[in-house]
C-alpha positions in Angstrom: 40.0 -65.5 -18.9 37.2 -63.5 -17.4 37.7 -59.8 -16.6 37.8 -58.5 -13.1 34.4 -57.5 -11.8 34.5 -54.1 -10.1 31.7 -52.5 -8.1 29.6 -49.8 -9.8 30.9 -47.0 -7.6 34.4 -47.7 -8.9 33.2 -47.5 -12.5 31.3 -44.3 -11.8 34.4 -42.7 -10.2 36.6 -43.8 -13.2 34.2 -42.4 -15.7 33.9 -39.1 -13.9 37.6 -38.8 -13.7 38.0 -39.5 -17.4 35.3 -36.9 -18.2 36.9 -34.3 -16.0 40.2 -34.9 -17.6 38.7 -34.0 -21.0 36.8 -30.9 -19.9 38.7 -27.8 -18.8 37.6 -25.9 -15.7 35.7 -22.7 -16.7 37.4 -19.3 -16.5 35.8 -15.9 -16.2 34.5 -14.1 -18.1 31.9 -16.4 -19.6 29.5 -15.4 -22.4 25.7 -15.9 -22.8 24.9 -15.0 -19.1 21.3 -16.2 -19.4 21.8 -19.0 -21.9 20.1 -18.2 -25.2 17.5 -15.5 -26.2 14.9 -18.3 -26.1 15.9 -19.1 -22.5 15.6 -15.4 -21.6 12.1 -15.2 -22.9 11.1 -18.5 -21.3 12.3 -17.4 -17.9 10.6 -14.0 -18.1 7.3 -15.5 -19.1 7.5 -18.1 -16.4 8.3 -15.5 -13.7 5.5 -13.2 -14.9 2.7 -15.7 -15.0 3.9 -19.2 -14.3 4.3 -21.3 -11.2 7.4 -22.0 -9.2 7.9 -25.3 -11.0 7.5 -23.4 -14.4 10.3 -21.0 -13.3 12.5 -23.8 -12.1 12.1 -25.7 -15.4 12.9 -22.6 -17.4 16.0 -21.9 -15.4 17.2 -25.5 -15.5 16.8 -25.4 -19.3 18.9 -22.3 -19.4 21.5 -23.9 -17.1 21.9 -26.7 -19.6 22.4 -24.1 -22.3 25.2 -22.6 -20.3 26.6 -26.0 -19.4 29.9 -25.8 -17.6 29.6 -22.0 -17.7 26.9 -21.9 -15.0 28.0 -19.8 -12.1 30.7 -18.1 -14.2 30.5 -14.3 -14.2 30.2 -12.3 -17.4 33.3 -10.3 -16.5 36.4 -10.6 -14.4 38.8 -8.1 -12.9 42.3 -7.9 -11.6 42.5 -9.0 -8.0 44.5 -8.0 -5.0 45.9 -10.2 -2.3 43.3 -10.6 0.6 44.2 -9.0 3.9 41.9 -10.3 6.7 43.4 -8.2 9.5 40.4 -6.9 11.5 40.3 -3.1 12.2 40.0 -1.9 15.8 36.7 -0.5 16.9 38.4 2.9 17.3 39.5 2.7 13.6 36.0 2.0 12.4 34.6 4.7 14.7 37.1 7.3 13.4 36.3 6.5 9.8 32.6 6.9 10.5 32.9 10.1 12.5 35.5 11.8 10.3 34.7 10.6 6.8 31.0 9.7 6.6 29.0 11.5 9.3 30.2 15.0 8.1 28.9 14.3 4.6 25.3 14.8 5.6 25.8 18.5 5.9 26.1 18.5 2.0 22.7 17.0 1.4 20.8 19.0 -1.2 17.1 18.9 -0.3 16.3 20.8 -3.5 16.8 17.8 -5.8 15.2 14.3 -5.7 17.8 11.5 -5.2 18.2 7.8 -5.8 17.8 5.1 -3.2 21.4 3.9 -3.6 22.6 7.3 -2.7 21.3 9.4 0.3 18.7 6.9 1.5 21.5 4.2 1.6 23.7 6.7 3.5 20.8 7.5 5.9 20.4 3.8 6.6 24.0 3.6 7.5 23.5 6.6 9.9 20.6 4.7 11.6 22.8 1.7 12.0 25.5 3.9 13.5 23.0 5.3 16.0 22.2 1.7 17.1 25.9 1.5 17.9 25.8 4.7 19.9 27.1 7.2 17.4 24.7 10.1 17.4 26.7 12.5 15.3 24.1 12.7 12.5 21.0 14.4 14.0 17.7 12.7 13.6 16.3 15.9 12.2 18.7 15.6 9.2 17.7 12.0 8.6 14.1 13.0 8.8 14.6 15.5 6.0 16.0 12.7 3.7 13.1 10.4 4.6 10.5 13.1 4.0 12.0 14.0 0.6 11.9 10.4 -0.5 8.4 9.9 0.8 7.4 12.8 -1.5 8.8 10.9 -4.5 6.4 8.0 -3.9 3.9 7.4 -6.6 0.5 7.6 -4.9 -2.8 9.3 -5.0 -1.5 12.0 -2.6 1.0 13.1 -5.2 -0.4 12.2 -8.6 -3.7 12.4 -10.4 -6.1 9.4 -10.2 -6.9 6.9 -11.4 -3.4 5.5 -11.1 -1.6 4.3 -14.2 0.3 1.5 -12.4 0.8 0.0 -9.0 1.1 2.7 -6.3 4.0 2.9 -3.9 7.2 3.1 -5.9 9.8 5.6 -5.0 9.8 7.0 -8.5 12.7 8.3 -10.5 12.6 12.1 -11.2 12.8 13.0 -14.9 15.3 15.7 -13.9 17.9 13.0 -13.0 18.3 12.3 -16.7 17.7 15.7 -18.1 21.1 17.5 -18.8 19.3 20.9 -18.8 18.0 20.5 -15.3 20.0 21.6 -12.2 19.3 18.2 -10.6 20.8 16.2 -13.5 22.7 13.2 -12.3 23.6 11.4 -15.5 25.0 7.9 -15.7 22.3 5.2 -15.8 19.6 7.9 -15.4 20.3 9.2 -18.9 17.9 6.5 -20.2 14.9 8.3 -18.5 14.1 10.7 -21.4 14.1 7.9 -23.9 12.0 5.7 -21.6 9.4 8.5 -21.2 9.3 9.0 -25.0 8.7 5.2 -25.5 6.2 4.7 -22.6 4.8 8.2 -21.9 1.9 6.8 -19.8 4.4 5.7 -17.1 5.9 9.2 -16.8 3.6 11.2 -14.5 3.7 14.9 -13.5 3.0 15.1 -9.8 0.2 17.4 -8.6 0.8 17.3 -4.9 3.6 17.2 -2.3 7.0 18.7 -2.3 7.8 17.7 -5.8 4.5 19.0 -7.3 5.1 20.0 -11.0 8.0 17.6 -11.5 7.7 14.6 -13.8 8.5 11.1 -12.4 8.9 7.6 -13.9 6.1 5.8 -11.9 6.6 2.2 -13.0 8.7 -0.3 -15.0 6.1 -2.7 -16.4 3.9 -2.1 -19.4 2.0 -4.3 -21.9 2.4 -2.4 -25.2 5.2 -1.7 -25.9 6.4 -4.5 -23.7 8.3 -3.3 -20.7 9.4 -6.0 -18.4 12.3 -4.6 -16.5 12.0 -4.6 -12.7 14.9 -2.2 -12.3 13.1 0.3 -10.2 13.3 -2.2 -7.3 17.1 -1.6 -7.2 16.7 1.8 -5.6 13.2 1.2 -4.2 14.5 -1.4 -1.8 17.2 0.8 -0.3 14.7 3.6 0.3 12.0 1.3 1.7 14.3 -0.3 4.2 15.7 3.1 5.3 12.0 4.2 5.8 11.5 1.2 8.1 14.4 2.4 10.3 13.1 5.9 10.2 9.7 4.6 11.4 11.4 3.0 14.4 14.1 5.5 15.3 12.7 8.9 14.8 11.5 10.8 17.9 8.5 12.5 16.5 5.4 10.2 16.6 3.9 12.0 13.7 7.0 11.4 11.6 7.2 7.8 12.7 3.6 7.3 11.5 4.3 9.0 8.2 7.4 7.0 7.5 5.7 3.7 8.5 2.8 4.5 6.1 5.3 5.2 3.4 7.1 1.9 4.0 3.9 0.0 4.0 2.9 1.5 0.7 6.3 0.7 -0.7 5.8 -2.9 0.5 2.5 -3.1 -1.4 4.4 -2.0 -4.6 7.1 -4.6 -3.9 4.4 -7.3 -3.4 2.7 -6.3 -6.8 6.0 -6.2 -8.8 6.5 -9.5 -10.6 9.8 -11.3 -10.2 12.2 -10.7 -13.1 15.1 -12.6 -14.8 17.7 -10.3 -13.2 17.6 -11.8 -9.7 19.1 -8.9 -7.9 16.2 -6.6 -8.8 13.7 -9.0 -7.2 16.1 -9.5 -4.3 15.6 -5.8 -3.3 11.8 -6.4 -3.1 12.4 -9.5 -1.0 14.6 -7.5 1.3 12.0 -4.8 1.9 9.2 -7.4 2.3 11.3 -9.3 4.8 11.8 -6.1 6.9 8.1 -5.3 6.8 7.1 -8.8 7.8 9.7 -8.8 10.6 8.3 -5.5 11.8 4.6 -5.9 11.5 4.0 -9.7 11.2 1.4 -9.1 8.6 0.6 -12.0 6.3 0.5 -10.2 2.9 4.1 -9.2 3.3 5.1 -12.7 4.2 3.1 -14.3 1.3 4.6 -11.9 -1.3 8.1 -12.6 0.1 7.7 -16.3 -0.1 6.3 -16.2 -3.6 9.3 -14.2 -4.8 11.7 -16.6 -3.1 10.0 -19.6 -4.8 9.7 -18.1 -8.2 13.0 -16.3 -8.3 15.8 -16.4 -5.7 15.7 -20.1 -4.7 15.7 -21.5 -8.3 18.5 -19.1 -9.2 21.0 -20.7 -6.7 23.3 -23.6 -7.7 22.7 -26.3 -5.1 23.8 -29.9 -4.3 21.3 -31.0 -1.7 22.0 -34.7 -2.1 25.8 -34.0 -1.9 26.7 -36.1 -4.9 29.0 -33.4 -6.3 26.6 -32.6 -9.2 24.7 -29.4 -9.9 21.0 -30.0 -9.0 18.7 -29.6 -12.0 21.4 -30.4 -14.6 22.2 -33.6 -16.4 25.5 -34.8 -14.9 27.2 -31.4 -14.5 29.9 -31.7 -11.7 30.7 -28.7 -9.6 34.4 -29.5 -10.0 34.2 -28.6 -13.7 32.9 -25.1 -13.1 34.7 -21.8 -12.7 36.7 -21.7 -9.4 34.2 -19.4 -7.6 31.3 -21.6 -8.5 32.7 -25.0 -7.5 30.9 -24.8 -4.1 27.1 -24.6 -3.9 25.6 -21.1 -3.3 26.5 -19.3 -6.5 23.9 -17.8 -8.8 23.5 -19.7 -12.0 23.6 -16.8 -14.5 26.6 -14.8 -15.6 25.2 -11.5 -14.5 24.2 -12.4 -10.9 27.3 -14.6 -10.6 29.2 -11.3 -10.4 30.3 -10.8 -6.8 28.4 -7.6 -6.1 25.1 -8.9 -7.5 25.5 -12.2 -5.8 25.9 -10.3 -2.6 22.6 -8.5 -3.1 20.8 -11.8 -3.5 22.6 -13.3 -0.5 21.6 -10.6 1.9 18.0 -10.7 0.7 18.0 -14.5 1.3 19.5 -13.9 4.8 17.0 -11.2 5.7 14.1 -13.4 4.6 15.4 -16.2 6.8 15.8 -13.8 9.7 12.3 -12.5 9.4 10.8 -16.0 9.4 12.9 -17.0 12.4 12.1 -13.9 14.3 8.4 -14.4 13.6 8.4 -18.0 14.8 7.9 -19.6 11.4 10.3 -22.4 12.3 9.6 -24.8 9.4 9.9 -22.1 6.7 12.9 -20.6 8.3 14.7 -24.0 8.5 14.0 -24.6 4.8 15.5 -21.2 3.8 18.5 -21.1 6.2 20.7 -23.6 4.1 20.3 -21.3 1.1 21.5 -18.2 3.0 24.5 -20.0 4.6 25.6 -21.6 1.3 25.4 -18.3 -0.5 27.5 -16.5 2.2 30.0 -19.4 2.3 30.4 -19.3 -1.5 30.9 -15.5 -1.7 33.3 -15.5 1.3 35.4 -18.2 -0.3 35.9 -16.1 -3.4 37.1 -13.1 -1.4 39.3 -15.1 1.0 40.9 -17.2 -1.7 40.7 -15.4 -5.0 41.0 -11.9 -3.5 39.0 -8.7 -3.8 39.1 -6.3 -6.8 42.5 -4.5 -7.0 40.8 -1.3 -8.2 38.0 0.4 -6.2 34.8 0.8 -8.2 31.3 1.8 -7.6 30.0 -1.8 -7.7 31.9 -2.6 -4.4 29.2 -0.9 -2.3 27.1 -4.0 -2.2 29.8 -6.5 -1.3 30.3 -6.0 2.5 26.6 -5.9 3.3 25.6 -9.6 3.3 28.6 -10.6 5.5 27.9 -8.0 8.1 24.1 -8.8 8.1 24.9 -12.5 8.4 27.4 -12.0 11.2 25.1 -9.7 13.2 21.7 -11.2 12.7 22.6 -14.9 12.2 26.1 -15.9 13.5 26.2 -13.7 16.6 22.5 -13.9 17.4 22.5 -17.7 17.1 25.9 -18.1 18.7 27.2 -20.0 15.6 30.7 -18.8 14.5 31.3 -18.2 10.8 34.9 -17.1 10.8 35.1 -17.1 7.0 32.3 -14.5 6.8 34.2 -12.3 9.2 37.4 -12.8 7.3 35.7 -11.7 4.1 34.3 -8.6 5.8 37.8 -7.5 6.9 39.3 -8.3 3.5 36.8 -5.8 2.1 37.6 -3.3 4.8 41.3 -3.5 4.0 40.8 -2.6 0.3 40.5 1.0 1.5 36.9 1.2 0.2 35.4 2.3 3.5 37.5 5.5 3.3 35.8 6.6 0.1 32.5 8.3 -0.4 31.2 6.3 -3.3 27.5 5.3 -3.5 26.6 3.0 -0.7 29.9 3.3 1.2 28.3 5.2 4.1 25.6 2.6 4.5 28.2 -0.1 4.8 30.5 1.8 7.2 27.5 2.4 9.5 26.9 -1.4 9.5 30.6 -2.1 10.1 30.4 0.2 13.1 27.3 -1.6 14.4 28.8 -5.1 14.1 32.3 -4.1 15.4 30.8 -2.4 18.4 29.3 -5.7 19.6 25.8 -4.2 19.7 23.5 -7.2 19.9 20.8 -7.8 17.3 17.3 -7.2 18.5 14.4 -8.2 16.2 12.6 -5.3 14.5 9.3 -5.9 16.3 11.0 -5.7 19.7 12.9 -2.6 18.7 9.7 -0.9 17.6 8.4 -1.5 21.1 4.8 -1.1 20.0 3.4 -3.1 22.8 5.7 -2.4 25.7 6.5 1.3 25.5 3.9 4.1 25.4 3.6 6.1 22.3 2.4 9.4 23.7 3.3 13.0 23.0 5.7 14.3 25.8 4.0 16.6 28.2 5.1 20.2 27.9 4.0 21.1 31.4 5.1 19.9 34.8 1.9 20.9 36.7 -1.1 18.7 36.2 -4.6 18.5 37.5 -5.7 15.2 39.2 -7.2 12.9 36.6 -4.9 14.0 33.8 -2.2 11.9 32.1 1.5 12.7 32.3 3.9 11.6 29.5 7.5 12.0 30.7 10.3 11.5 28.1 14.1 11.6 28.4 15.1 14.5 26.0 18.1 14.8 23.7 20.1 12.5 21.4 20.2 9.0 22.8 21.4 5.8 21.2 18.5 3.6 20.1 20.0 0.6 21.9 20.0 2.4 25.3 18.2 0.8 28.3 16.1 2.8 30.7 15.0 2.5 34.3 12.5 5.0 35.9 12.1 5.5 39.6 10.5 8.0 42.0 12.4 9.9 44.6 11.8 8.5 48.1 9.9 5.5 46.8 12.4 3.7 44.4 11.1 1.5 41.6 7.7 2.2 40.0 4.7 -0.1 40.0 4.3 -1.4 36.4 0.6 -1.9 37.0 0.3 1.8 37.8 2.8 3.3 35.3 3.5 2.4 31.7 7.0 2.2 30.3 9.1 2.0 33.5 11.9 0.5 31.3 11.4 2.8 28.3 12.5 6.2 27.3 8.9 7.4 27.7 7.0 7.0 31.0 3.3 7.5 31.1 1.4 7.9 34.3 -2.4 7.8 33.6 -5.1 9.3 35.8 -2.8 11.3 38.0 -3.5 11.4 41.7 -2.2 13.9 44.3 0.2 11.3 45.6 1.9 11.1 42.2 3.5 14.5 42.8 7.3 14.3 43.2 10.6 13.9 41.4 11.0 11.1 38.8 14.4 9.9 37.8 15.4 7.9 34.7 18.8 6.2 34.6 19.9 5.3 31.1 23.0 4.0 29.3 26.1 6.1 29.1 29.7 6.3 30.3 29.1 6.9 33.2 25.4 6.2 33.6 23.2 9.2 33.0 20.2 10.3 35.1 17.4 12.5 33.9 15.2 14.1 36.5 11.8 15.7 36.1 9.6 17.0 38.9 5.8 17.1 38.6 3.1 18.6 40.7 -0.4 17.3 40.8 -3.1 19.6 42.2 -6.9 19.2 42.8 -9.0 19.7 39.7 -9.7 23.4 39.0 -13.0 24.7 37.8 -13.2 24.8 34.1 -12.1 27.7 32.1 -15.6 29.0 31.9 -16.4 28.6 35.5 -15.8 32.2 36.6 -18.1 33.5 33.9 -20.7 31.0 34.7 -20.4 31.9 38.4 -20.8 35.6 37.7 -23.8 34.9 35.5 -25.4 32.7 38.1 -24.9 35.4 40.8 -26.3 38.1 38.5 -29.3 36.0 37.7 -29.9 35.3 41.3 -29.7 39.0 42.2 -32.0 39.9 39.3 -34.4 37.2 40.4 -34.4 38.4 44.0 -35.1 42.0 42.8 -37.9 40.8 40.6 -39.5 38.9 43.4 -39.3 42.0 45.6 -41.0 44.1 43.0 -43.9 41.6 42.7 -44.5 41.5 46.5 -48.1 43.0 47.3 -48.1 46.4 49.0 -50.4 47.4 51.9 -53.8 49.1 51.0 -53.6 52.9 51.1 -56.0 55.3 53.2 -56.3 56.9 56.6 -57.3 54.6 59.4 -60.5 55.4 61.1 
């Protein structure tokens, strides 16, 4: 009797079922986060000098070494039950205003700091300003940005020729020196040992605020081999904060200074090779995405895409053909992995599979997509978008189903960020609901973490406030308003001579998201061909005419609407400052000339007439 003939698909399902029954689902923690030591070296070498295909091959080999442990984190923790109840806007506002905004008064400008600390907090304050909270003065934020710009390794601060790529927000030696008043400790304790091992990378500054202090200027060296990439962790926070400072600060000189610093930081991020620890490279991708979104400059885009191809994208577990198997592996089903990795979007290695590091990679991927979309690079954006969505979906599933950490710890500061960025810049902007992301964001809020002052908390609460306020996302280039709004120094006088330019600006603390409308008393709306910036905070009236005299009103956002009024007077041109002296000299010369002519006139001949 012949056996029953079954279709191949039935046989494949049966074999898969029998295989799964014999292989237990992975459980965290999982050992060998990068496979073997051979795998580690192969990945490093491919990322340093190889192609995208070389990197992908090295990572795929390491994935095979890990086997069913791919996507399983190197540590686990006790979890709490998820609480997705959303806080009210009033609650978020109160936490920002009463817990986080007041902390800026304690900033110590006498000591260099880390990007994950005060620059991260300042970034949160800039986000809060976009939401209308102006509690933290721009002047205080400018001090933080200025202090960080002074830590930047550059020819302005250190002797030349440079020993490594310029532009890093360098680590002060004092942060790891217990004898220094600025000692921070913790991970910075490695600095003295690092400088003893690679003294060439530890440079004493000769210019700027931190002149005379020693800084770690780089994290790559040939001999002894240093291939770390860890400086990008703090560098990214500081660089992105600097981008916001370049947009939001009032003083045009400061804006230019901070933009120059951000550009130099971007050049460093572009030069820094990708590294095995994906979340380090992710910080460089984040900064490069911000700079490309702001400037549209090709070098930032090219460097960002290179790091995506040779680092972040190969590091994500995918299933593009939807066969249930991990791409790049020989028959490894997702269903046999650790619970948090059974959906595409997890990082392959045990270190970046940790929730907080995976979140760093996810927000870098999301920001890169947003920059490409905002700049009109439709094809490249469409290719990247599925990665960002899959990563956010995967991380949200873990929080919503397995729960957040039961004990608050310093690592939590990175976790809310990608969900809030995804909700604000992707879901809301594209009108595409992602309720699981929002649920994850509120699960994190309800851990009580936003009520603490751990590293990074302030940055996240500012972003919570921005999203919860319903403030719409506006692309960086539009917010910078480089082409639409005049960038002139506000006029200090209200009386002008005809032919001069007037630069009128609404004073005081105003939310960056405010809208403006200028008009002239008795005439109504202004002619946009005549005046520049009629819908901006700053109004420029070039080549003033006598008819431009009058009261100008600017109505801008507020509850109720606020009106600023300034009255200018335009008078006929006066003689120059030297005109009176010239006139006196001319009259004097004329009188002297007349006197001289009179002296030269011939007199009548003398004698008695006959």
